[in-house]
MOPAC internal coordinates of N, CA, C and O (Angstrom, degrees):
PM7 1SCF
backbone

  N    0.0000 0     0.00 0     0.00 0    0    0    0
  C    1.4609 1     0.00 0     0.00 0    1    0    0
  C    1.5232 1   110.60 1     0.00 0    2    1    0
  O    1.2310 1   120.09 1   167.93 1    3    2    1
  N    1.4068 1   117.44 1   -12.07 1    3    2    1
  C    1.4407 1   119.48 1  -178.50 1    5    3    2
  C    1.5889 1   112.79 1   -61.82 1    6    5    3
  O    1.2310 1   121.54 1   137.71 1    7    6    5
  N    1.3206 1   114.66 1   -42.29 1    7    6    5
  C    1.4261 1   115.06 1  -178.08 1    9    7    6
  C    1.5475 1   114.53 1   -66.84 1   10    9    7
  O    1.2310 1   119.22 1   139.70 1   11   10    9
  N    1.3616 1   119.09 1   -40.30 1   11   10    9
  C    1.4810 1   115.43 1   172.85 1   13   11   10
  C    1.5466 1   115.36 1   -64.56 1   14   13   11
  O    1.2310 1   120.69 1   145.87 1   15   14   13
  N    1.2946 1   116.29 1   -34.13 1   15   14   13
  C    1.4368 1   121.65 1   178.10 1   17   15   14
  C    1.5343 1   110.20 1   -64.76 1   18   17   15
  O    1.2310 1   120.30 1   138.02 1   19   18   17
  N    1.3279 1   117.03 1   -41.98 1   19   18   17
  C    1.4189 1   123.02 1   176.73 1   21   19   18
  C    1.5575 1   112.79 1   -63.88 1   22   21   19
  O    1.2310 1   120.83 1   144.27 1   23   22   21
  N    1.4037 1   116.02 1   -35.73 1   23   22   21
  C    1.3990 1   118.66 1   175.15 1   25   23   22
  C    1.4939 1   113.66 1   -69.66 1   26   25   23
  O    1.2310 1   119.09 1   145.63 1   27   26   25
  N    1.3146 1   119.35 1   -34.37 1   27   26   25
  C    1.4344 1   123.95 1   177.00 1   29   27   26
  C    1.5244 1   108.59 1   -66.04 1   30   29   27
  O    1.2310 1   119.81 1   132.02 1   31   30   29
  N    1.3151 1   117.96 1   -47.98 1   31   30   29
  C    1.4804 1   123.89 1  -177.76 1   33   31   30
  C    1.5828 1   106.72 1   -63.42 1   34   33   31
  O    1.2310 1   119.64 1   135.47 1   35   34   33
  N    1.3138 1   118.28 1   -44.53 1   35   34   33
  C    1.4601 1   120.84 1   177.63 1   37   35   34
  C    1.4825 1   114.68 1   -62.30 1   38   37   35
  O    1.2310 1   120.88 1   142.00 1   39   38   37
  N    1.3202 1   115.93 1   -38.00 1   39   38   37
  C    1.5207 1   119.66 1   173.60 1   41   39   38
  C    1.5236 1   113.39 1   -64.31 1   42   41   39
  O    1.2310 1   121.86 1   138.07 1   43   42   41
  N    1.3228 1   114.04 1   -41.93 1   43   42   41
  C    1.4775 1   115.66 1   179.98 1   45   43   42
  C    1.5659 1   109.85 1   -71.90 1   46   45   43
  O    1.2310 1   118.06 1   143.16 1   47   46   45
  N    1.3461 1   121.31 1   -36.84 1   47   46   45
  C    1.3945 1   124.06 1   175.56 1   49   47   46
  C    1.5366 1   111.61 1   -62.69 1   50   49   47
  O    1.2310 1   119.23 1   138.08 1   51   50   49
  N    1.3013 1   119.07 1   -41.92 1   51   50   49
  C    1.4201 1   122.60 1   176.58 1   53   51   50
  C    1.5620 1   111.98 1   -59.37 1   54   53   51
  O    1.2310 1   123.40 1   135.13 1   55   54   53
  N    1.3445 1   111.09 1   -44.87 1   55   54   53
  C    1.5045 1   118.47 1  -178.72 1   57   55   54
  C    1.4976 1   111.29 1   -62.81 1   58   57   55
  O    1.2310 1   120.36 1   137.93 1   59   58   57
  N    1.3009 1   116.91 1   -42.07 1   59   58   57
  C    1.4621 1   123.95 1   179.43 1   61   59   58
  C    1.5971 1   107.04 1   -66.08 1   62   61   59
  O    1.2310 1   120.40 1   132.43 1   63   62   61
  N    1.2831 1   116.84 1   -47.57 1   63   62   61
  C    1.4137 1   120.01 1  -177.53 1   65   63   62
  C    1.5686 1   111.35 1   -63.99 1   66   65   63
  O    1.2310 1   119.39 1   152.10 1   67   66   65
  N    1.2385 1   118.77 1   -27.90 1   67   66   65
  C    1.4819 1   122.18 1   179.52 1   69   67   66
  C    1.4800 1   112.73 1   -93.32 1   70   69   67
  O    1.2310 1   119.43 1  -175.48 1   71   70   69
  N    1.2890 1   118.70 1     4.52 1   71   70   69
  C    1.5044 1   122.09 1  -176.48 1   73   71   70
  C    1.5127 1   106.82 1   -74.92 1   74   73   71
  O    1.2310 1   120.86 1   -33.99 1   75   74   73
  N    1.2929 1   115.97 1   146.01 1   75   74   73
  C    1.5090 1   119.94 1   174.41 1   77   75   74
  C    1.4699 1   112.67 1   -51.74 1   78   77   75
  O    1.2310 1   119.70 1   -40.19 1   79   78   77
  N    1.3714 1   118.18 1   139.81 1   79   78   77
  C    1.3790 1   119.90 1   179.06 1   81   79   78
  C    1.4614 1   121.60 1   -49.54 1   82   81   79
  O    1.2310 1   122.56 1   143.00 1   83   82   81
  N    1.3413 1   112.71 1   -37.00 1   83   82   81
  C    1.4511 1   119.52 1   176.81 1   85   83   82
  C    1.5544 1   113.42 1   -65.47 1   86   85   83
  O    1.2310 1   119.09 1   159.62 1   87   86   85
  N    1.2876 1   119.34 1   -20.38 1   87   86   85
  C    1.4207 1   124.91 1   177.34 1   89   87   86
  C    1.5101 1   113.87 1   -88.02 1   90   89   87
  O    1.2310 1   120.72 1   157.08 1   91   90   89
  N    1.3249 1   116.23 1   -22.92 1   91   90   89
  C    1.4481 1   118.43 1  -176.90 1   93   91   90
  C    1.4902 1   116.82 1   -58.35 1   94   93   91
  O    1.2310 1   121.14 1   132.85 1   95   94   93
  N    1.3407 1   115.43 1   -47.15 1   95   94   93
  C    1.5068 1   122.26 1   175.10 1   97   95   94
  C    1.4945 1   113.38 1   -50.79 1   98   97   95
  O    1.2310 1   122.32 1   133.57 1   99   98   97
  N    1.3706 1   113.16 1   -46.43 1   99   98   97
  C    1.4857 1   118.81 1   178.32 1  101   99   98
  C    1.4704 1   112.42 1   -65.86 1  102  101   99
  O    1.2310 1   119.81 1   143.51 1  103  102  101
  N    1.3230 1   117.96 1   -36.49 1  103  102  101
  C    1.4533 1   118.60 1   177.60 1  105  103  102
  C    1.5457 1   114.54 1   -65.48 1  106  105  103
  O    1.2310 1   121.67 1   141.50 1  107  106  105
  N    1.3574 1   114.41 1   -38.50 1  107  106  105
  C    1.4194 1   117.27 1  -179.35 1  109  107  106
  C    1.4686 1   111.98 1   -78.28 1  110  109  107
  O    1.2310 1   120.02 1   154.59 1  111  110  109
  N    1.3762 1   117.57 1   -25.41 1  111  110  109
  C    1.4909 1   119.79 1   175.06 1  113  111  110
  C    1.5202 1   112.16 1   -82.27 1  114  113  111
  O    1.2310 1   119.77 1   125.37 1  115  114  113
  N    1.3004 1   118.04 1   -54.63 1  115  114  113
  C    1.4244 1   121.16 1  -174.35 1  117  115  114
  C    1.4939 1   113.66 1   -87.68 1  118  117  115
  O    1.2310 1   118.63 1   155.28 1  119  118  117
  N    1.3294 1   120.23 1   -24.72 1  119  118  117
  C    1.4562 1   124.89 1   177.66 1  121  119  118
  C    1.4712 1   113.22 1    88.71 1  122  121  119
  O    1.2310 1   121.73 1     6.58 1  123  122  121
  N    1.3068 1   114.30 1  -173.42 1  123  122  121
  C    1.5183 1   124.91 1  -178.10 1  125  123  122
  C    1.4794 1   109.92 1  -109.85 1  126  125  123
  O    1.2310 1   121.95 1   -38.15 1  127  126  125
  N    1.2936 1   113.87 1   141.85 1  127  126  125
  C    1.4609 1   122.46 1   172.64 1  129  127  126
  C    1.5431 1   105.77 1  -101.39 1  130  129  127
  O    1.2310 1   120.77 1   -55.97 1  131  130  129
  N    1.3964 1   116.13 1   124.03 1  131  130  129
  C    1.3633 1   118.11 1   173.39 1  133  131  130
  C    1.5374 1   111.08 1   -98.01 1  134  133  131
  O    1.2310 1   121.71 1   -40.22 1  135  134  133
  N    1.3641 1   114.33 1   139.78 1  135  134  133
  C    1.4149 1   120.55 1  -178.94 1  137  135  134
  C    1.5356 1   111.41 1  -142.14 1  138  137  135
  O    1.2310 1   120.86 1    -5.16 1  139  138  137
  N    1.2903 1   115.96 1   174.84 1  139  138  137
  C    1.5188 1   118.76 1  -178.20 1  141  139  138
  C    1.5585 1   108.10 1    83.51 1  142  141  139
  O    1.2310 1   122.75 1    -6.05 1  143  142  141
  N    1.2767 1   112.33 1   173.95 1  143  142  141
  C    1.5033 1   122.63 1  -173.19 1  145  143  142
  C    1.5089 1   111.51 1   -56.85 1  146  145  143
  O    1.2310 1   121.00 1   140.46 1  147  146  145
  N    1.4056 1   115.70 1   -39.54 1  147  146  145
  C    1.4075 1   118.09 1  -175.51 1  149  147  146
  C    1.5359 1   114.42 1   -64.86 1  150  149  147
  O    1.2310 1   120.79 1   159.83 1  151  150  149
  N    1.3372 1   116.09 1   -20.17 1  151  150  149
  C    1.4515 1   119.63 1   179.04 1  153  151  150
  C    1.5198 1   109.51 1   -75.61 1  154  153  151
  O    1.2310 1   118.44 1   169.84 1  155  154  153
  N    1.2617 1   120.57 1   -10.16 1  155  154  153
  C    1.4719 1   122.02 1   178.47 1  157  155  154
  C    1.5102 1   112.51 1   -86.90 1  158  157  155
  O    1.2310 1   119.24 1   174.10 1  159  158  157
  N    1.2854 1   119.05 1    -5.90 1  159  158  157
  C    1.4022 1   124.65 1   176.91 1  161  159  158
  C    1.5758 1   108.17 1   -62.55 1  162  161  159
  O    1.2310 1   120.64 1   -57.48 1  163  162  161
  N    1.2981 1   116.39 1   122.52 1  163  162  161
  C    1.4513 1   122.55 1  -176.03 1  165  163  162
  C    1.5806 1   111.47 1   -51.17 1  166  165  163
  O    1.2310 1   120.82 1   -57.39 1  167  166  165
  N    1.2560 1   116.04 1   122.61 1  167  166  165
  C    1.5172 1   117.52 1   176.13 1  169  167  166
  C    1.5427 1   113.27 1    82.68 1  170  169  167
  O    1.2310 1   116.20 1  -179.59 1  171  170  169
  N    1.2606 1   124.83 1     0.41 1  171  170  169
  C    1.4337 1   122.94 1  -175.02 1  173  171  170
  C    1.5333 1   108.60 1   -63.69 1  174  173  171
  O    1.2310 1   117.20 1   144.84 1  175  174  173
  N    1.2974 1   122.92 1   -35.16 1  175  174  173
  C    1.3852 1   122.94 1   178.95 1  177  175  174
  C    1.5265 1   111.46 1   -62.60 1  178  177  175
  O    1.2310 1   120.89 1   134.46 1  179  178  177
  N    1.2545 1   115.90 1   -45.54 1  179  178  177
  C    1.4990 1   121.08 1  -179.17 1  181  179  178
  C    1.5907 1   110.03 1   -66.64 1  182  181  179
  O    1.2310 1   120.98 1   142.18 1  183  182  181
  N    1.2610 1   115.73 1   -37.82 1  183  182  181
  C    1.4725 1   118.94 1   176.94 1  185  183  182
  C    1.5247 1   114.54 1   -66.03 1  186  185  183
  O    1.2310 1   121.69 1   137.05 1  187  186  185
  N    1.3588 1   114.38 1   -42.95 1  187  186  185
  C    1.4678 1   116.75 1   177.59 1  189  187  186
  C    1.5373 1   113.06 1   -69.13 1  190  189  187
  O    1.2310 1   122.06 1   139.76 1  191  190  189
  N    1.3655 1   113.66 1   -40.24 1  191  190  189
  C    1.4838 1   118.51 1   173.11 1  193  191  190
  C    1.5164 1   112.82 1   -54.46 1  194  193  191
  O    1.2310 1   121.23 1   133.42 1  195  194  193
  N    1.3228 1   115.25 1   -46.58 1  195  194  193
  C    1.5011 1   119.15 1  -176.73 1  197  195  194
  C    1.5084 1   108.58 1   -68.86 1  198  197  195
  O    1.2310 1   118.42 1   139.55 1  199  198  197
  N    1.2884 1   120.61 1   -40.45 1  199  198  197
  C    1.4321 1   122.23 1   179.86 1  201  199  198
  C    1.5773 1   115.53 1   -70.59 1  202  201  199
  O    1.2310 1   120.39 1   139.20 1  203  202  201
  N    1.2509 1   116.86 1   -40.80 1  203  202  201
  C    1.5212 1   124.83 1  -174.69 1  205  203  202
  C    1.5326 1   111.02 1   -94.65 1  206  205  203
  O    1.2310 1   119.81 1   163.28 1  207  206  205
  N    1.2697 1   117.97 1   -16.72 1  207  206  205
  C    1.4432 1   121.49 1  -175.02 1  209  207  206
  C    1.5504 1   114.43 1    50.25 1  210  209  207
  O    1.2310 1   123.15 1  -124.83 1  211  210  209
  N    1.3765 1   111.57 1    55.17 1  211  210  209
  C    1.4423 1   120.93 1   179.90 1  213  211  210
  C    1.4695 1   108.99 1  -148.68 1  214  213  211
  O    1.2310 1   119.99 1   -21.54 1  215  214  213
  N    1.3136 1   117.62 1   158.46 1  215  214  213
  C    1.5595 1   119.20 1  -179.99 1  217  215  214
  C    1.5778 1   103.10 1   -66.18 1  218  217  215
  O    1.2310 1   123.92 1   -36.91 1  219  218  217
  N    1.4000 1   110.09 1   143.09 1  219  218  217
  C    1.4694 1   119.67 1   176.76 1  221  219  218
  C    1.5062 1   106.93 1  -135.40 1  222  221  219
  O    1.2310 1   119.93 1   -50.23 1  223  222  221
  N    1.2673 1   117.73 1   129.77 1  223  222  221
  C    1.5175 1   122.01 1   172.92 1  225  223  222
  C    1.5052 1   111.83 1  -129.74 1  226  225  223
  O    1.2310 1   120.68 1   -28.10 1  227  226  225
  N    1.3042 1   116.31 1   151.90 1  227  226  225
  C    1.4939 1   122.36 1   175.03 1  229  227  226
  C    1.5004 1   108.06 1  -103.76 1  230  229  227
  O    1.2310 1   121.84 1   -51.29 1  231  230  229
  N    1.3555 1   114.09 1   128.71 1  231  230  229
  C    1.4757 1   121.05 1  -176.38 1  233  231  230
  C    1.5436 1   108.39 1   -61.91 1  234  233  231
  O    1.2310 1   121.04 1   -19.54 1  235  234  233
  N    1.2831 1   115.62 1   160.46 1  235  234  233
  C    1.4539 1   121.49 1  -177.86 1  237  235  234
  C    1.5517 1   116.05 1   -61.61 1  238  237  235
  O    1.2310 1   120.53 1   140.40 1  239  238  237
  N    1.3265 1   116.59 1   -39.60 1  239  238  237
  C    1.4592 1   120.37 1  -179.40 1  241  239  238
  C    1.4887 1   108.19 1  -130.44 1  242  241  239
  O    1.2310 1   120.32 1  -102.33 1  243  242  241
  N    1.3767 1   116.99 1    77.67 1  243  242  241
  C    1.4733 1   120.84 1  -171.42 1  245  243  242
  C    1.4754 1   115.65 1   -62.45 1  246  245  243
  O    1.2310 1   118.75 1   151.83 1  247  246  245
  N    1.3720 1   119.98 1   -28.17 1  247  246  245
  C    1.4171 1   119.72 1  -179.69 1  249  247  246
  C    1.5308 1   118.01 1   -72.22 1  250  249  247
  O    1.2310 1   120.99 1   154.24 1  251  250  249
  N    1.2733 1   115.70 1   -25.76 1  251  250  249
  C    1.4455 1   118.01 1  -178.58 1  253  251  250
  C    1.5341 1   115.22 1  -111.89 1  254  253  251
  O    1.2310 1   120.73 1   176.34 1  255  254  253
  N    1.3338 1   116.21 1    -3.66 1  255  254  253
  C    1.5152 1   121.58 1  -173.55 1  257  255  254
  C    1.5430 1   109.04 1   -66.95 1  258  257  255
  O    1.2310 1   117.56 1   144.09 1  259  258  257
  N    1.1960 1   122.25 1   -35.91 1  259  258  257
  C    1.4874 1   125.96 1  -178.97 1  261  259  258
  C    1.4683 1   109.99 1   -68.78 1  262  261  259
  O    1.2310 1   120.92 1   134.13 1  263  262  261
  N    1.3616 1   115.85 1   -45.87 1  263  262  261
  C    1.4686 1   120.70 1  -178.37 1  265  263  262
  C    1.5602 1   109.62 1   -70.01 1  266  265  263
  O    1.2310 1   120.54 1   140.13 1  267  266  265
  N    1.3064 1   116.57 1   -39.87 1  267  266  265
  C    1.4885 1   114.89 1  -179.51 1  269  267  266
  C    1.5256 1   112.11 1   -71.47 1  270  269  267
  O    1.2310 1   119.78 1   143.24 1  271  270  269
  N    1.3607 1   118.03 1   -36.76 1  271  270  269
  C    1.4347 1   119.48 1   176.35 1  273  271  270
  C    1.5675 1   114.23 1   -65.88 1  274  273  271
  O    1.2310 1   122.96 1   144.36 1  275  274  273
  N    1.2752 1   111.93 1   -35.64 1  275  274  273
  C    1.5410 1   117.73 1   177.35 1  277  275  274
  C    1.5275 1   107.89 1   -64.11 1  278  277  275
  O    1.2310 1   120.67 1   138.05 1  279  278  277
  N    1.2950 1   116.32 1   -41.95 1  279  278  277
  C    1.4755 1   120.90 1   178.77 1  281  279  278
  C    1.4253 1   112.97 1   -61.63 1  282  281  279
  O    1.2310 1   120.08 1   135.27 1  283  282  281
  N    1.3400 1   117.46 1   -44.73 1  283  282  281
  C    1.4632 1   124.34 1   177.28 1  285  283  282
  C    1.5156 1   108.60 1   -59.12 1  286  285  283
  O    1.2310 1   118.66 1   131.83 1  287  286  285
  N    1.2898 1   120.17 1   -48.17 1  287  286  285
  C    1.3997 1   125.44 1  -178.81 1  289  287  286
  C    1.4591 1   109.85 1   -60.81 1  290  289  287
  O    1.2310 1   117.69 1   127.87 1  291  290  289
  N    1.2691 1   122.01 1   -52.13 1  291  290  289
  C    1.4747 1   127.28 1  -177.18 1  293  291  290
  C    1.5202 1   112.26 1   -60.80 1  294  293  291
  O    1.2310 1   119.95 1   154.12 1  295  294  293
  N    1.3767 1   117.71 1   -25.88 1  295  294  293
  C    1.4860 1   120.19 1   178.65 1  297  295  294
  C    1.4200 1   114.77 1   -88.55 1  298  297  295
  O    1.2310 1   119.01 1   174.16 1  299  298  297
  N    1.4017 1   119.50 1    -5.84 1  299  298  297
  C    1.5164 1   122.75 1  -173.64 1  301  299  298
  C    1.5157 1   103.66 1  -127.59 1  302  301  299
  O    1.2310 1   122.05 1   -79.39 1  303  302  301
  N    1.3997 1   113.68 1   100.61 1  303  302  301
  C    1.4312 1   122.01 1   179.46 1  305  303  302
  C    1.5604 1   113.07 1   -59.06 1  306  305  303
  O    1.2310 1   120.30 1   135.21 1  307  306  305
  N    1.3482 1   117.02 1   -44.79 1  307  306  305
  C    1.4247 1   121.17 1   179.06 1  309  307  306
  C    1.5565 1   111.62 1   -59.36 1  310  309  307
  O    1.2310 1   121.98 1   136.61 1  311  310  309
  N    1.3766 1   113.81 1   -43.39 1  311  310  309
  C    1.5054 1   116.77 1   178.90 1  313  311  310
  C    1.4927 1   109.64 1   -66.17 1  314  313  311
  O    1.2310 1   120.67 1   138.53 1  315  314  313
  N    1.2719 1   116.32 1   -41.47 1  315  314  313
  C    1.5426 1   121.69 1   177.53 1  317  315  314
  C    1.5359 1   109.74 1   -57.53 1  318  317  315
  O    1.2310 1   119.60 1   135.35 1  319  318  317
  N    1.2684 1   118.37 1   -44.65 1  319  318  317
  C    1.5112 1   120.88 1   177.56 1  321  319  318
  C    1.4686 1   112.01 1   -63.84 1  322  321  319
  O    1.2310 1   120.73 1   140.10 1  323  322  321
  N    1.3832 1   116.21 1   -39.90 1  323  322  321
  C    1.4333 1   119.43 1   178.22 1  325  323  322
  C    1.5859 1   113.22 1   -62.26 1  326  325  323
  O    1.2310 1   122.87 1   135.67 1  327  326  325
  N    1.3200 1   112.11 1   -44.33 1  327  326  325
  C    1.4681 1   118.07 1   178.14 1  329  327  326
  C    1.5434 1   110.97 1   -62.88 1  330  329  327
  O    1.2310 1   120.29 1   135.23 1  331  330  329
  N    1.3377 1   117.05 1   -44.77 1  331  330  329
  C    1.4672 1   120.07 1   177.94 1  333  331  330
  C    1.5315 1   109.72 1   -58.20 1  334  333  331
  O    1.2310 1   120.69 1   145.47 1  335  334  333
  N    1.2734 1   116.29 1   -34.53 1  335  334  333
  C    1.5516 1   119.46 1  -174.52 1  337  335  334
  C    1.4769 1   108.26 1   -73.01 1  338  337  335
  O    1.2310 1   116.91 1   167.81 1  339  338  337
  N    1.2961 1   123.49 1   -12.19 1  339  338  337
  C    1.4500 1   123.13 1  -173.28 1  341  339  338
  C    1.5466 1   109.76 1   -78.90 1  342  341  339
  O    1.2310 1   119.95 1   160.63 1  343  342  341
  N    1.3669 1   117.70 1   -19.37 1  343  342  341
  C    1.4326 1   115.44 1  -179.11 1  345  343  342
  C    1.5574 1   110.84 1   175.21 1  346  345  343
  O    1.2310 1   118.04 1    28.05 1  347  346  345
  N    1.2768 1   121.33 1  -151.95 1  347  346  345
  C    1.3368 1   126.75 1  -174.46 1  349  347  346
  C    1.5538 1   111.14 1   -82.20 1  350  349  347
  O    1.2310 1   123.31 1  -116.35 1  351  350  349
  N    1.3090 1   111.27 1    63.65 1  351  350  349
  C    1.5127 1   118.93 1  -174.57 1  353  351  350
  C    1.4728 1   103.70 1  -123.01 1  354  353  351
  O    1.2310 1   118.24 1   -56.29 1  355  354  353
  N    1.2431 1   120.97 1   123.71 1  355  354  353
  C    1.5159 1   124.84 1   171.42 1  357  355  354
  C    1.4521 1   108.63 1  -130.80 1  358  357  355
  O    1.2310 1   120.17 1   -57.17 1  359  358  357
  N    1.3579 1   117.28 1   122.83 1  359  358  357
  C    1.4319 1   120.93 1   177.17 1  361  359  358
  C    1.4508 1   108.50 1  -111.73 1  362  361  359
  O    1.2310 1   118.07 1   -52.79 1  363  362  361
  N    1.3084 1   121.29 1   127.21 1  363  362  361
  C    1.4379 1   124.21 1  -179.06 1  365  363  362
  C    1.4858 1   110.45 1  -113.27 1  366  365  363
  O    1.2310 1   120.10 1   180.00 1  367  366  365

């Protein structure tokens, strides 16, 4: 399981490193929320915290958070435009 965990940590690290500079301070102050099935891996939060040296938390309902958040986004055109303006994101 070491290799898959390293891949997850590397993906998170790459995402953080490519985040807009104005978001970096928020990430290091508030931390990252892990969601989805991968966040249920025992100890993943501690591993990511150790590797990235930033606060890491797991959301309350990791298996449905992504779907619920996507639903909220798709129902709110103003929010969708705001998210699209953050970077190379286009939702059609």
